[in-house]
N, C-alpha and C positions, 0 to 999 in steps of 0.2 A: 305438698298437697295443696298449698294455698293458691297455686296458679290455676288450678282446674276450673274454678267457677268463672273466671274472667278471661281465660285464654282465647275463647271464641271472639269476645268483644275487643280484646287487645289486637288480634290479627285484623279485625274489621277496621280498627282505628288506624292501622298502618297504611290502609288504602292501597294495598298491593294487588287487589283483584276486585272487580265489580261483580263477580259471580259468587254469590253466597255459598254455592255448593263446593267451591274450592277452598273455603276457609278451613274445612276439616283437614285438608292436605297440609296446609301450613301449620295448623295447630299440632298435627302429628309430628312435623319436622321439629318444632320447638321442644316437644316432649322427648323426641329421640336424640336431640343434640346432646343432652346430659348423659344419657345411657351409652351412646356410641363413644363418647369421650371416656367415660368410665371403663368401658371395655378395653380401651387402649392402654390403660394404666392399672387395671385391677390386679394383674399378676405381679406387677412391679411393687405395688403397695403390700401385697401379701408376702412376697419374698423379703421386702424391706422390714416388715414387722417381725419376721423370723430372725433378722440380724440385729435390729436396734430395739426391739420391744414393741408391745402393742400400744402402750399409752402415747408415745410421741406421734405415731401414725394417726391414731384416733383424733388427737387434738389438732394436728395440722389439717386433717380432713374437715373438721368443723370450721377452722379459720378460713379455709378455701371456700366453703359453702357461704359464709357470711359475706365475703368479698363478691362472690358471683351474684348473690341475690340483690346486692346494692346496685351493681351494674345493670342487672335485669330491670330493676325499678326505674332507672334513668334511660332505658332503651328507647330511642326515638324512631327506630326502624327495625325491620325483621333481621337484617344482618347483625346488628348490635345485640338483639335478643338471643340470636343463635350463638353468638360469641360468648355471651354471659353464661348461657346454659352449658356450653361446651367447656368453659373454664371451670365451672363447678364440678363437672364430671371428671376432668383431668386431675383436680386437686383432692378428690374424695374417693378413698377406697375403703370406707368404713364398714360396709355391709359384711364383706368377707372377714375383716379383722374382728368385728364384733362377734361373729359366729365362732371364730377361733377363741376369743376371750371366754365366751360362755363354755365352750368345750373344755378349756383348761381349768375352769372353776368347778365343773361338775365331774366328779370322779366315781359316782355311784349310779348305776344304770337306772335304778328306780326313781332317781331324782330328775332324770332327763325330761320327762313330759312336762313337769312344772317349769324347769329352768328354761327350756326352749320356747316357752310361751311368753317369757318376760320381754324379749325384744319386740315381738309383735304387739304386745300390750302397750308398750311405750310408743310404738309406731301409731297405734290406734288413738292414743291421747293426742298426738300430733295431727292425726286425721280428723279429730273432732275440732280442735282449735284452728288448724290451718284453713280449711274451707270456710269456716265462719268468718275468720279475719279477712281472707281473700275476697269473699263475697260482700262483706260489709264495708270494707275500707277501699275497695277498688272504685275508681271514678268518684271521689268524695265530693267534687263540685256538683255532681248530678244528684248524689244521694243526700248530701247535707249542705245545701247551698248557703244556709245561714252561717255556717262555721267555716266553709272553704269557698271563698268568693272566686268568681271568674277572674282570670288574669294572674292569679297567684302561681306559685311553683307547682301546686297540686293540680292546677289546670293544664300546665305545660307537660307535666309527668303524672298522668292520672292513675298510674299503677305503682307509684313510688311508695305510698303510705303502707300498703300491706307488706311490701318487701322490706321496708325499714323496720317494721315490727318483727319480721322474721329474722333479720340480721341481729337485732337486739337479743332475741331469744337464743339464737345460736351462740352469740358471744357469752351470754350467761352460762350456757352449757360448757364453754371453754373454761370459764372460771371454776365451775363445779368440778370439771375433770382435773384441772391442775391441783386443786386442793384436796380432793377426796377419792380420786380414782387410783386404785392400786395396779401396779404392773403384774401381769399374770405369766409372762414368759419365764420358763423355768430357769434360764441362765441369767435373766436380768432382774428378777424380782427382789434379789438381795441388795441391789445397788442403791446408793444414797439418792433420795428424792426430796429435794428442798421444798417442793410444792406440797407434798404430803405432810412434811414436818410442820409447815405453816398451817395446813388444814387441821392437823392434830391439835395444835395450840388453840386454834379458833374453836374446834369442837370441845376442847376441855373446859372452855368457858361456860358451856351449857350442861355440864354435869353428866346426867344419865344419857345424853345424846353423844357421848364421846365415842367415836368410832376409830380413835387413833390407835397407835401401836401400844402393845402391852407395856406396863411398867417394868423397868429393868429388874427390880427385886422380885416381882411376881414371876418373871420368866426364870430367874435364877432358882427360885424355890421349886418351880415345876421341874427344872432340869435335875436338881438334886434329888427330889422325891422319885423321879422317874428312874434315875440310876440305881437307887436303893431297891426299886421294884424289878430291876433286871432289864430295863429297856435302854441299853447303852447307846443305841443308835439314834435316839431322839435328838434332833437338831434344835438350835435356837429358833429357827423359823417355825418349826413344828410347835414349839412352846408358845410362840406368838399366836399361832392359829388357835391353840387350845384356850389361851387366855382371853381371846376375843369371843369365845363361845362358839367357834365355828367347828365344823367336823373336819378331822384330820384326814389326810389322804389314806385310802385303804392300804396302799403299799407299805405303810409304816405301822399298821396295826399288828398285834400279835395274833397269829393264827391258832394259838393254843391258849387255853385258859387254865390248864391244870397247874396247880401250885408246885407240883413235883419237878417241873422243868427248871433247871438251874439258870441263873442269869447268863452264864457263859454259853450254854446251849442255845438259849433264846437269842443272844447276840449273834451267834454263828448263823442261825437260821435267817435272822434279819439281814445279815451281811450277804449271804448267798442270794436271798430274794432280791436285794438291791442290785447286786452284781449282774444277775440274770435279766433284770428288767430292761427292756429296750428303751424305756423312757429316760434312763440314766446314761445312755450311750448315744449322745447326739451325733457322733461321727460314724456310727454304724451304717454301712451301705444298705439302703432300703429301696425296694421297688415301689415308688410312690404311687404311680397311676395304675393300680391293679384294676381288674375288671369291675368289682363292686364300686370302686371310686368313680371310674369312667361312666358307668351306667347311671349312677346317682347324679353326676354332674350334668349329663345330657337331660335327664328327667327334670332337674332344676331349671335348665334353660327353657324347656318346653313349657313348664309351669309359669315361668316368668313371662314368656312370650304372650300367652293368651290372657293372663291376669292383668298385665299392664295395658293390653289392648282394651280390655273391658273398662279399666279405670280411666283411660284417656277418651274412649269412644262414648261412654255413657253420658258425661256432661255435654258433649257435642250433640248427641242424640236428643237430650233434653232441651238444648238451646235452639235446635233447628226449627225455624218458623214454618207454620203450615203453608203449603202452596196454595195458590189461588184456585187451582182445580186439582184436588186430591185424586190420585190414581188408585183404583181398587179392582184388581183382577185376580182374585184368590185362586189357588192357595199361595202363590209366591210373588206375584207382581202387585205391589202397593207402595204408595208414598204418602206420608202425612207427617206432621210435626207437633211438638208441644209448645215451643216458643216461650220457655220459662226464662225469667231474668236471673241476674247473677245472685241476688239474695236468696231466691227460692232454691237455686241449684246448690248454693253454699250450705243451706239448711239440710238439704237431702244428703249431701256428702258428709256433713257433720254427724247426722244421725247414723249414717253408715259406719263412721268411725266409732261412735258410742256403742252401737250394737257389737262391733268387732271386739271392743274392749270387754264387754260382758261375755261374749262368746269365748274369748281367750281365757277368762277367769273361771267361768262356770262349766263350760262344755268340753274344751279341748283336752285338758288334763285327764279327767275321768275316762273319756272315750279312748284316748291314746293308751292309757294303762290297761283298759279292758280288751281292746282289739289288737294292740301292738302297733308300732309305727308302720310296718310294712303292709299289714292287712288294711289299715285305715287309709294309707296312701293309695293303694290299689282301688279300694272302694270309691274314693273320691274321683280318681282319674277316670274310672269307667262311667261316672255319673255326670261329668262336666258337660258333655255334649248337649244334654237336655236344656241346660241353662242358656246356652248360646242359641239354640234353635228357637226357644220361646221368646226371648227378649224383644226382637223387632216387632212382634205381633201386638205388643202392649199398646202401640200407637193407634191401633184400630178399635180399641175399647171405647165404650161410651164415656162421656166426660166425667160422670160420677164415679166411675171405676178406675180411672187412670191413675190417680195418686195412690190408692190402696195397692194397685198392681205394681207401681214403681217401688213402693216400700217392701212389697213381697220379694221383688227381684233383689233389692238391696240386702235383705236378710238371707236370701238363698246364696247370693254371691259371697257374702261375708262369712257365712258358716263354712262354706267349702274352703275358702282361701285361708281362714284362720286355722283350719285343721291340716291343710295340705303342706303349708310351709314348715311348721315345726316338725311334722313327720319326716319330711325330706331332709331337714337339717340334722335330725337324730340319726337317720340312716347314713348320711354322709359322714358325720363325725365318727360313728361306729365302724365305718368301712376304712378309715384311715389306718395305715400300717403302723404309724407312730405319731404321737403328738408333736414331735420335733418338726414334722413337715406339715402340720395341720394348717399353718398360715399359708403355705404355698398352695395346698389343695383348695382351701376356701378362697384364695385369691383367683385361682383358675375358675372355680365355680362362680364367683362374683363377676368375673370378666365374661364368662359364657352367658350368664343371666343378663348382663348389661348389653351384650350384643343383641340378644333376643328382645330385650326391652327397647332397643333402638330400632330394630326392624319392625316390631309389632305395631307401634303407633303410626309410623310412616306408611307401611303397607295397608293398614286398616283405614287410614285417612284417604288414600287413593281409592280403595275399594268402596268406601262409604260415599265419596263423591261420584264415583262411577255408578253406584247403585241408585243414587238420587236422580242422576241424569237418564239412566236407562229404565227407571221405574221399579227396580228391585232393591228397595232400601235395606233389606236384610242381608245383602251380599256380604258385607264385612263381618257380620255376626256369624253367618253360616260358615265362612271360611275359617274363623277361629274355632268353630265347632269341629271342623275336620282336623285341625291341629290337635285338639284334645283327644281325638281318636288315636292319633299317632302316639301321644303321651300315654294313653291307656295301654296300648300294646307294649310300649317300653316298660311300663310299670310291672307288667306280667313277667318280664325278664329279670327284674331286680331280685337279688337274694340277699338275705341278711348275712353280713360278713362273719365268718367264724372268729375273727379277731376282735369282735365287739367286746366291751368290758364285761366281766362276769357279773352275775347277779349276786350281790353280797347280802347276807342275812344276819347282820350283827344286831344284838339287842343293846339297849342303852348301857347296861353294866359292862358288857364286853367291850363296847366302844371306848368307854372311859378307861 
């Protein structure tokens, strides 16, 4: 997110065009390079995570991102910038794998609305910090001439500083992942992890903040007591989960609480349940891409297309300088601009991220629980067109109303996107025929979204430049609005999968 405040000026500094209207085209190409490359490898990363586990793929994706942003900061020309962004996309398949990880951690349907807002919330934190850093640290010799003199490395590479900051943050994430990230893949989670062992030792130094593995004696005690109570099928890994204070998988809970059931009968029931569960049979042939899965993947792609278009186009829209002779022939033919600098745009995008964080925390979960993910997704899909239709007209408002209108659009856009993405992720996870293939499904979904994110900014950049030249500056926005209509129709065809996880209603005593 840190590149958006300065990408317009970076393209301008490359001096590849004297026409300011074409800058939006090249800015769209830079944005699309990452997602187009991500599309090429998204399925590969998803399948690889099904084979080697989620953690190695996530960490390698972060390392690839760190390398790519450093190259981007040193880019002296557009081809190098495009190469750096493409390299980051090729080495990063984290979106699909992260969604798979969340799906493997969440086994109770009632917990999904809260769980699926965690990743967007963390994204929002980056959306707050990233644009502020990008807007404040780009071109430091201009913004802070006393600290960054002309002729220094910061003058030769005016966009290195924000990318250097980003690389350090990403590498910090790699360290955190090595030390504290647990593997969630069913077949890999029991393997030895030296990084986590080191993380446990570090965490144990802080007492109550110890998130490490349970003490061996504690687990043995839990296993012994459990066998006395008749739960013969409880494994050591389950004891670990209980000793950490986490909720056990519903598949291993007793379905009966009557004390008259003998331990042998209970064990037989648990054994039958485990045998029949498709989750315990990774080699079972499964029709992976069922109709609910395909419909949700296409809907995800359409959502990604128009939301990334808005994210990329909005800063360019704010950066566009007012023409010497504004065009005004309502209702559709008009051209004007805001001409905001990188700092102002960085603040706007950061406020957008801050509001998204609040929206995820305060709004998304209760509304999703009240309406359900399918009804909420349809409601948003049918309402998106109004946002894209209204946005270009903001430039025609009086000077005193422009900034309030910009922030109103930011709130509108963020509210919609923070509710649409978790709803779609829940529907996709619930439509999967088995968690054993969830990595592949999310990999395909991530690749589809990446392709759409690659096409969106490039196409909107061409349409925006064409609109400025022809006098219809809202052309790109209105095209995105037509795309949302297609998404709305598709959302009406989505059905909740009958294979969605059942609604469990266990009280605390029964759970224990």
